[in-house]
C-alpha atoms as a printed R data frame, in Angstrom:
    type eleno elety resid chain resno       x       y       z
1   ATOM     1    CA   MET     A     1  -1.880  19.835  -5.337
2   ATOM     2    CA   ASN     A     2  -2.620  23.353  -2.831
3   ATOM     3    CA   ASP     A     3  -0.213  25.883  -3.205
4   ATOM     4    CA   LYS     A     4  -0.466  27.834  -0.328
5   ATOM     5    CA   PHE     A     5  -0.244  24.482   1.459
6   ATOM     6    CA   LEU     A     6   3.434  23.871  -0.923
7   ATOM     7    CA   LYS     A     7   4.591  27.154  -0.126
8   ATOM     8    CA   LEU     A     8   5.440  26.130   3.395
9   ATOM     9    CA   ASP     A     9   8.957  24.765   4.635
10  ATOM    10    CA   GLN     A    10   9.256  21.313   4.673
11  ATOM    11    CA   GLU     A    11   9.560  20.413   8.173
12  ATOM    12    CA   LYS     A    12   6.286  22.200   9.000
13  ATOM    13    CA   ARG     A    13   4.294  20.720   5.671
14  ATOM    14    CA   ASP     A    14   5.721  16.949   7.307
15  ATOM    15    CA   ARG     A    15   4.552  17.688  10.380
16  ATOM    16    CA   ILE     A    16   1.042  18.608   9.507
17  ATOM    17    CA   ILE     A    17   1.122  15.609   6.842
18  ATOM    18    CA   ASN     A    18   2.326  12.911   9.309
19  ATOM    19    CA   ALA     A    19  -0.431  14.143  12.137
20  ATOM    20    CA   ALA     A    20  -3.176  14.277   9.241
21  ATOM    21    CA   MET     A    21  -1.772  10.585   8.206
22  ATOM    22    CA   GLN     A    22  -1.732   9.425  11.766
23  ATOM    23    CA   GLU     A    23  -5.199  10.708  12.345
24  ATOM    24    CA   PHE     A    24  -6.821   9.098   9.537
25  ATOM    25    CA   ALA     A    25  -4.862   5.881  10.044
26  ATOM    26    CA   GLU     A    26  -5.902   5.414  13.432
27  ATOM    27    CA   GLN     A    27  -9.504   6.464  13.154
28  ATOM    28    CA   GLY     A    28 -10.588   6.260  10.059
29  ATOM    29    CA   TYR     A    29 -12.417   9.455   7.658
30  ATOM    30    CA   ASP     A    30 -15.689   9.827   9.594
31  ATOM    31    CA   LYS     A    31 -14.204   9.717  13.316
32  ATOM    32    CA   ALA     A    32 -10.835  11.735  12.722
33  ATOM    33    CA   SER     A    33 -10.357  14.695  14.495
34  ATOM    34    CA   THR     A    34  -9.302  17.830  12.688
35  ATOM    35    CA   ASN     A    35  -8.355  19.234  16.467
36  ATOM    36    CA   LYS     A    36  -6.026  16.199  17.254
37  ATOM    37    CA   ILE     A    37  -4.604  17.348  14.002
38  ATOM    38    CA   VAL     A    38  -3.582  20.807  14.605
39  ATOM    39    CA   LYS     A    39  -2.458  19.802  17.875
40  ATOM    40    CA   GLN     A    40  -0.174  17.226  17.059
41  ATOM    41    CA   ALA     A    41   0.920  19.172  13.939
42  ATOM    42    CA   GLY     A    42   1.121  22.651  16.540
43  ATOM    43    CA   ILE     A    43  -0.653  24.697  14.255
44  ATOM    44    CA   GLY     A    44  -3.884  26.295  14.411
45  ATOM    45    CA   LYS     A    45  -6.976  25.225  13.141
46  ATOM    46    CA   GLY     A    46  -7.746  28.522  11.121
47  ATOM    47    CA   MET     A    47  -4.347  27.663   9.294
48  ATOM    48    CA   LEU     A    48  -5.626  23.799   8.440
49  ATOM    49    CA   PHE     A    49  -8.298  25.150   6.923
50  ATOM    50    CA   TYR     A    50  -6.619  28.016   5.230
51  ATOM    51    CA   TYR     A    51  -4.081  25.222   3.410
52  ATOM    52    CA   PHE     A    52  -7.111  23.179   3.042
53  ATOM    53    CA   GLU     A    53 -10.909  23.851   2.423
54  ATOM    54    CA   ASN     A    54 -12.185  21.025   4.647
55  ATOM    55    CA   LYS     A    55 -11.407  17.740   6.317
56  ATOM    56    CA   GLN     A    56 -12.416  16.070   2.684
57  ATOM    57    CA   THR     A    57 -10.171  18.257   0.652
58  ATOM    58    CA   LEU     A    58  -7.249  17.319   3.430
59  ATOM    59    CA   TYR     A    59  -7.960  13.846   3.303
60  ATOM    60    CA   HIS     A    60  -8.022  13.816  -0.845
61  ATOM    61    CA   TYR     A    61  -4.385  15.451  -0.687
62  ATOM    62    CA   LEU     A    62  -3.139  12.960   1.551
63  ATOM    63    CA   LEU     A    63  -4.168   9.835  -0.526
64  ATOM    64    CA   ASP     A    64  -2.712  11.934  -3.770
65  ATOM    65    CA   TYR     A    65   0.235  12.201  -1.756
66  ATOM    66    CA   GLY     A    66   0.513   8.360  -0.150
67  ATOM    67    CA   LEU     A    67  -0.199   7.089  -3.622
68  ATOM    68    CA   ASP     A    68   2.566   9.179  -4.923
69  ATOM    69    CA   MET     A    69   4.681   7.720  -1.786
70  ATOM    70    CA   ALA     A    70   3.730   4.173  -2.772
71  ATOM    71    CA   LEU     A    71   4.788   4.530  -5.983
72  ATOM    72    CA   ASP     A    72   8.464   5.862  -5.223
73  ATOM    73    CA   LYS     A    73   9.326   3.835  -2.394
74  ATOM    74    CA   ILE     A    74   7.690   0.807  -2.939
75  ATOM    75    CA   LEU     A    75   6.801   0.301  -6.960
76  ATOM    76    CA   ASN     A    76  10.363   1.615  -7.864
77  ATOM    77    CA   GLU     A    77  11.954  -0.066  -5.534
78  ATOM    78    CA   ILE     A    78  11.079  -3.925  -6.377
79  ATOM    79    CA   ASP     A    79  13.865  -6.025  -7.525
80  ATOM    80    CA   THR     A    80  13.273  -7.729 -11.229
81  ATOM    81    CA   SER     A    81  16.933  -8.829 -11.385
82  ATOM    82    CA   ASP     A    82  15.989 -11.954  -9.974
83  ATOM    83    CA   ARG     A    83  14.285 -13.924 -12.217
84  ATOM    84    CA   ASP     A    84  13.148 -16.537  -9.748
85  ATOM    85    CA   PHE     A    85   9.403 -15.954  -9.244
86  ATOM    86    CA   ILE     A    86   8.738 -17.678  -6.005
87  ATOM    87    CA   GLU     A    87  12.319 -15.802  -4.710
88  ATOM    88    CA   ARG     A    88  11.252 -12.516  -6.058
89  ATOM    89    CA   MET     A    89   7.560 -12.600  -3.703
90  ATOM    90    CA   TYR     A    90   9.802 -13.345  -0.916
91  ATOM    91    CA   LYS     A    91  11.936  -9.787  -1.291
92  ATOM    92    CA   ILE     A    92   8.841  -7.557  -2.334
93  ATOM    93    CA   VAL     A    93   7.104  -8.487   1.042
94  ATOM    94    CA   GLU     A    94  10.273  -8.033   2.756
95  ATOM    95    CA   GLN     A    95  10.850  -5.139   0.847
96  ATOM    96    CA   LYS     A    96   7.460  -3.545   2.093
97  ATOM    97    CA   LEU     A    97   7.637  -4.485   5.328
98  ATOM    98    CA   GLU     A    98  10.995  -2.220   5.784
99  ATOM    99    CA   ILE     A    99   8.918   0.768   4.063
100 ATOM   100    CA   PHE     A   100   6.403  -0.158   6.807
101 ATOM   101    CA   LYS     A   101   8.863   0.528   9.042
102 ATOM   102    CA   LYS     A   102  10.283   3.467   7.446
103 ATOM   103    CA   TYR     A   103   6.990   5.214   7.110
104 ATOM   104    CA   PRO     A   104   4.581   3.202   9.205
105 ATOM   105    CA   ASP     A   105   1.691   6.370   8.942
106 ATOM   106    CA   MET     A   106   1.716   6.308   5.264
107 ATOM   107    CA   ILE     A   107   1.295   2.655   5.067
108 ATOM   108    CA   VAL     A   108  -1.471   1.965   7.642
109 ATOM   109    CA   PHE     A   109  -3.386   4.866   5.851
110 ATOM   110    CA   ILE     A   110  -3.075   3.728   2.784
111 ATOM   111    CA   GLY     A   111  -4.108   0.122   4.121
112 ATOM   112    CA   THR     A   112  -7.216   1.984   6.024
113 ATOM   113    CA   PHE     A   113  -8.262   3.702   2.556
114 ATOM   114    CA   MET     A   114  -7.747   0.000   0.798
115 ATOM   115    CA   LEU     A   115 -10.465  -1.343   2.984
116 ATOM   116    CA   SER     A   116 -12.416   1.509   2.952
117 ATOM   117    CA   ASP     A   117 -15.684   2.824   1.015
118 ATOM   118    CA   GLN     A   118 -14.010   4.291  -1.693
119 ATOM   119    CA   SER     A   119 -17.083   5.107  -3.111
120 ATOM   120    CA   ASN     A   120 -17.111   9.158  -2.608
121 ATOM   121    CA   ILE     A   121 -13.358   8.871  -3.464
122 ATOM   122    CA   PRO     A   122 -12.805  11.247  -6.385
123 ATOM   123    CA   ASP     A   123 -11.825   9.132  -9.773
124 ATOM   124    CA   ARG     A   124  -8.558  10.476 -10.421
125 ATOM   125    CA   ILE     A   125  -7.821   9.003  -7.276
126 ATOM   126    CA   VAL     A   126  -9.302   5.639  -7.612
127 ATOM   127    CA   ASN     A   127  -7.518   5.524 -10.853
128 ATOM   128    CA   LYS     A   128  -4.163   6.535  -9.258
129 ATOM   129    CA   TYR     A   129  -4.667   3.657  -6.891
130 ATOM   130    CA   GLU     A   130  -5.764   1.167  -9.648
131 ATOM   131    CA   GLU     A   131  -3.022   1.730 -11.166
132 ATOM   132    CA   LEU     A   132  -0.345   1.878  -8.716
133 ATOM   133    CA   GLN     A   133  -1.781  -1.570  -8.483
134 ATOM   134    CA   LYS     A   134  -1.399  -2.511 -11.982
135 ATOM   135    CA   LYS     A   135   1.824  -1.267 -12.734
136 ATOM   136    CA   GLY     A   136   2.587  -3.255  -9.285
137 ATOM   137    CA   LEU     A   137   1.409  -6.715 -10.845
138 ATOM   138    CA   GLU     A   138   2.862  -6.322 -14.064
139 ATOM   139    CA   LYS     A   139   6.878  -5.264 -12.336
140 ATOM   140    CA   ALA     A   140   6.483  -8.481  -9.859
141 ATOM   141    CA   TYR     A   141   5.488 -11.122 -13.026
142 ATOM   142    CA   LYS     A   142   7.806  -9.387 -15.205
143 ATOM   143    CA   ASN     A   143  11.143 -11.064 -16.711
144 ATOM   144    CA   ILE     A   144  10.788 -14.773 -15.349
145 ATOM   145    CA   ASP     A   145  12.907 -17.422 -15.658
146 ATOM   146    CA   TYR     A   146  10.666 -19.967 -16.719
147 ATOM   147    CA   SER     A   147  12.829 -22.698 -16.863
148 ATOM   148    CA   LEU     A   148  13.188 -23.502 -13.019
149 ATOM   149    CA   PHE     A   149   9.590 -24.466 -13.881
150 ATOM   150    CA   ARG     A   150   9.183 -29.057 -14.135
151 ATOM   151    CA   GLU     A   151   9.833 -29.580 -17.415
152 ATOM   152    CA   ASP     A   152   6.833 -32.109 -17.921
153 ATOM   153    CA   LEU     A   153   4.118 -29.305 -17.425
154 ATOM   154    CA   ASP     A   154   2.729 -26.368 -19.645
155 ATOM   155    CA   VAL     A   155   5.049 -23.457 -17.731
156 ATOM   156    CA   GLU     A   156   2.478 -21.061 -19.024
157 ATOM   157    CA   LYS     A   157  -0.473 -22.624 -17.739
158 ATOM   158    CA   VAL     A   158   1.802 -23.558 -14.411
159 ATOM   159    CA   PHE     A   159   2.691 -19.635 -13.994
160 ATOM   160    CA   LYS     A   160  -1.186 -18.651 -14.639
161 ATOM   161    CA   LEU     A   161  -2.125 -21.141 -12.047
162 ATOM   162    CA   ILE     A   162   0.500 -19.716  -9.656
163 ATOM   163    CA   GLU     A   163  -1.156 -16.164 -10.501
164 ATOM   164    CA   TRP     A   164  -4.451 -17.081  -9.580
165 ATOM   165    CA   THR     A   165  -3.542 -18.396  -6.077
166 ATOM   166    CA   ILE     A   166  -1.450 -15.389  -5.011
167 ATOM   167    CA   ASP     A   167  -4.135 -13.241  -6.238
168 ATOM   168    CA   GLY     A   168  -6.789 -15.255  -4.732
169 ATOM   169    CA   TYR     A   169  -4.660 -15.219  -1.483
170 ATOM   170    CA   GLN     A   170  -4.418 -11.583  -1.906
171 ATOM   171    CA   ASN     A   171  -8.332 -11.064  -2.189
172 ATOM   172    CA   GLU     A   172  -9.100 -13.633   1.349
173 ATOM   173    CA   ILE     A   173  -6.937 -11.412   3.261
174 ATOM   174    CA   LYS     A   174  -8.454  -8.441   2.302
175 ATOM   175    CA   ALA     A   175 -11.982  -9.978   2.981
176 ATOM   176    CA   ARG     A   176 -10.405 -10.685   6.183
177 ATOM   177    CA   PHE     A   177  -9.616  -7.328   7.311
178 ATOM   178    CA   HIS     A   178 -12.735  -6.113   6.272
179 ATOM   179    CA   ASN     A   179 -14.187  -3.611   8.877
180 ATOM   180    CA   GLN     A   180 -11.030  -4.201  10.876
181 ATOM   181    CA   LYS     A   181  -8.867  -0.989  12.139
182 ATOM   182    CA   PHE     A   182  -5.686  -1.563  10.121
183 ATOM   183    CA   SER     A   183  -3.537   0.079  12.704
184 ATOM   184    CA   GLU     A   184  -4.643  -2.899  14.986
185 ATOM   185    CA   ILE     A   185  -4.001  -6.082  12.498
186 ATOM   186    CA   ASP     A   186  -0.909  -7.996  13.240
187 ATOM   187    CA   LEU     A   187   0.868  -8.411  10.311
188 ATOM   188    CA   ASP     A   188   3.505 -10.796  11.106
189 ATOM   189    CA   PRO     A   189   1.288 -14.363  11.084
190 ATOM   190    CA   TYR     A   190  -0.070 -13.355   7.632
191 ATOM   191    CA   ARG     A   191   3.682 -12.821   6.226
192 ATOM   192    CA   GLN     A   192   4.400 -16.430   7.547
193 ATOM   193    CA   GLU     A   193   1.236 -17.863   6.212
194 ATOM   194    CA   PHE     A   194   2.120 -16.251   2.788
195 ATOM   195    CA   TYR     A   195   5.650 -18.111   2.671
196 ATOM   196    CA   ASP     A   196   4.068 -21.439   4.026
197 ATOM   197    CA   TYR     A   197   2.431 -21.054   0.312
198 ATOM   198    CA   LEU     A   198   5.390 -19.759  -1.389
199 ATOM   199    CA   ALA     A   199   6.883 -22.571  -0.460
200 ATOM   200    CA   ILE     A   200   4.187 -25.216  -1.647
201 ATOM   201    CA   LEU     A   201   4.304 -23.722  -5.147
202 ATOM   202    CA   LYS     A   202   7.694 -23.924  -5.059
203 ATOM   203    CA   ARG     A   203   7.776 -27.802  -4.030
204 ATOM   204    CA   VAL     A   204   5.149 -28.450  -6.170
205 ATOM   205    CA   TYR     A   205   5.643 -26.674  -9.628
206 ATOM   206    CA   TYR     A   206   9.462 -26.159  -9.413
207 ATOM   207    CA   GLN     A   207  12.299 -28.744 -10.765
C-alpha cells in the first residue's frame, strides 16, 4: 500500500484509480500512457509520481486493488444456497455480468492481466490471483446436491467429468482470447455458448 496515496480523499483516489485502470485495460501495460492517465484524472504528472514511484508501481498497486475488489464483489457474492450445481453456474455467470456492468474498467483491467505475460509480476500478486481462483472454485463446487444426478451413474465420477468439462472450456476460452484486447471482446456469444454446454450437461447427467 502507498501511504501518500491513501491519505487522499476518496473522490480523488477513485478518479486516479479509474483513469489508470481504464488506460491499462485499453492499452495494456507497455502502451499505457501516464500522460493520458493524469489528464483523465485531472492531476499533474508530478503528483502521480509523488504517490507512485513509477508506472510499474502504479500498475502493481492497481492489480492489488483490483484483485481485492474481485474478491469482495465477486467471490463473496457467490450464492451457495442453491445446491443445484448447473443452476449455480448460471447464477455465477449472471452475477459476474452484473459486476461487469457496475465496474467495467476494473473487470476489463483484471481480464487484461489474466491474458498477459505474468512473468514480471511480483509473486505476492500472482499468488493472490491464484488464491482467488482457488477460493472461487471451492465456493462454486461447495455444498452440491448429488441426488439430482442420475442414479444409474457413479455420482462422484459424473461430477468430476462435469468439473473437467467446465475447467477445459474455461482454458479454451482463455486460449481463444490470447493476444486479443480484452476491452474489445464481445462476451455475450461466449455466455450463450457456455449456457448451451450447461444445458447439455444437465440433459446427460441429471435425472
